[in-house]
DOBAKE-843617 format. One line per 10 residues: number of its first residue (from 0); their letters; for each residue x, y, z of N, C-alpha, C. Coordinates in steps of 0.2 Angstrom, whole numbers, plus 5000, padded with zeros to 4 digits. Example, Ala and Ser with C-alpha at 12.3 -4.5 7.8 and 13.67 -1.06 7.14 Angstrom:
2
0	AS	5066/4972/5039/5062/4978/5039/5066/4984/5039  5064/4989/5035/5068/4995/5036/5064/5000/5039 .
***
This chain:
52
0	MQILHDLQHD	5004/4993/5000/5000/5000/5001/5004/5006/5000  5011/5006/5001/5015/5010/5002/5016/5013/4996  5017/5009/4991/5018/5011/4984/5013/5015/4981  5007/5013/4982/5002/5017/4979/5001/5024/4984  5002/5024/4990/5001/5031/4993/5008/5035/4990  5014/5032/4989/5019/5036/4986/5018/5040/4979  5014/5035/4975/5011/5036/4968/5007/5042/4968  5003/5043/4974/4999/5048/4973/5001/5055/4975  5006/5055/4980/5009/5060/4983/5017/5062/4981  5022/5058/4978/5027/5059/4976/5027/5060/4969 .
10	TNIKKIILSQ	5029/5067/4967/5029/5067/4959/5035/5065/4956  5041/5062/4959/5046/5059/4956/5044/5051/4954  5039/5048/4955/5038/5042/4954/5033/5042/4947  5037/5040/4943/5034/5040/4935/5031/5033/4934  5033/5027/4936/5029/5021/4934/5030/5016/4940  5024/5012/4939/5024/5007/4944/5021/5001/4941  5023/4994/4942/5021/4988/4939/5018/4985/4945  5012/4981/4941/5008/4978/4946/5005/4972/4943  5004/4966/4948/5002/4961/4943/4994/4960/4946  4992/4953/4947/4984/4952/4946/4983/4955/4953 .
20	VADTSFDLSA	4987/4957/4958/4985/4959/4964/4981/4966/4963  4982/4969/4958/4979/4975/4957/4972/4975/4953  4970/4969/4952/4964/4968/4948/4957/4971/4952  4957/4971/4958/4952/4974/4962/4954/4979/4967  4949/4984/4968/4949/4988/4973/4956/4993/4974  4958/4995/4969/4965/4999/4969/4963/5005/4966  4963/5012/4970/4963/5018/4967/4969/5020/4964  4969/5020/4956/4975/5022/4953/4973/5029/4950  4969/5033/4954/4966/5039/4950/4972/5044/4948  4977/5044/4952/4984/5048/4952/4987/5046/4945 .
30	ANVLTQISTH	4987/5041/4942/4989/5038/4937/4986/5042/4930  4991/5044/4925/4989/5048/4919/4987/5043/4913  4993/5038/4913/4992/5032/4908/4991/5025/4911  4988/5020/4909/4988/5014/4912/4988/5009/4905  4993/5005/4908/4994/5000/4901/4993/4993/4903  4989/4990/4899/4987/4983/4901/4991/4979/4897  4994/4974/4899/5000/4970/4894/4996/4964/4891  4992/4960/4895/4990/4955/4894/4984/4951/4899  4979/4948/4894/4974/4946/4899/4974/4938/4897  4977/4935/4892/4976/4930/4889/4973/4923/4895 .
40	GRSRRQPAQR	4969/4920/4894/4967/4914/4899/4964/4917/4906  4963/4923/4905/4958/4925/4912/4951/4927/4911  4947/4927/4915/4940/4929/4915/4938/4935/4911  4932/4936/4909/4930/4943/4907/4929/4946/4913  4928/4945/4918/4928/4949/4924/4933/4952/4926  4939/4950/4924/4946/4953/4927/4946/4961/4924  4946/4961/4917/4946/4967/4912/4941/4972/4914  4935/4969/4915/4930/4974/4917/4930/4979/4924  4934/4974/4929/4935/4977/4935/4941/4981/4935  4945/4980/4930/4951/4986/4930/4948/4992/4927 .
50	LG	4942/4991/4923/4941/4998/4919/4937/5002/4925  4934/4998/4930/4929/5002/4935/4923/5001/4933 .
***
């Protein structure tokens, strides 16, 4: 959770990389760009949760 806090408050942080742990309930409103690498083999629910 410290990484997400730092993303919102530290302007020096330019990128973070998250795994499936970020599929649900993460507030990434401080992000300007979100790049999804792959959803191969996952359910349709996961991409929908990422979009909010």
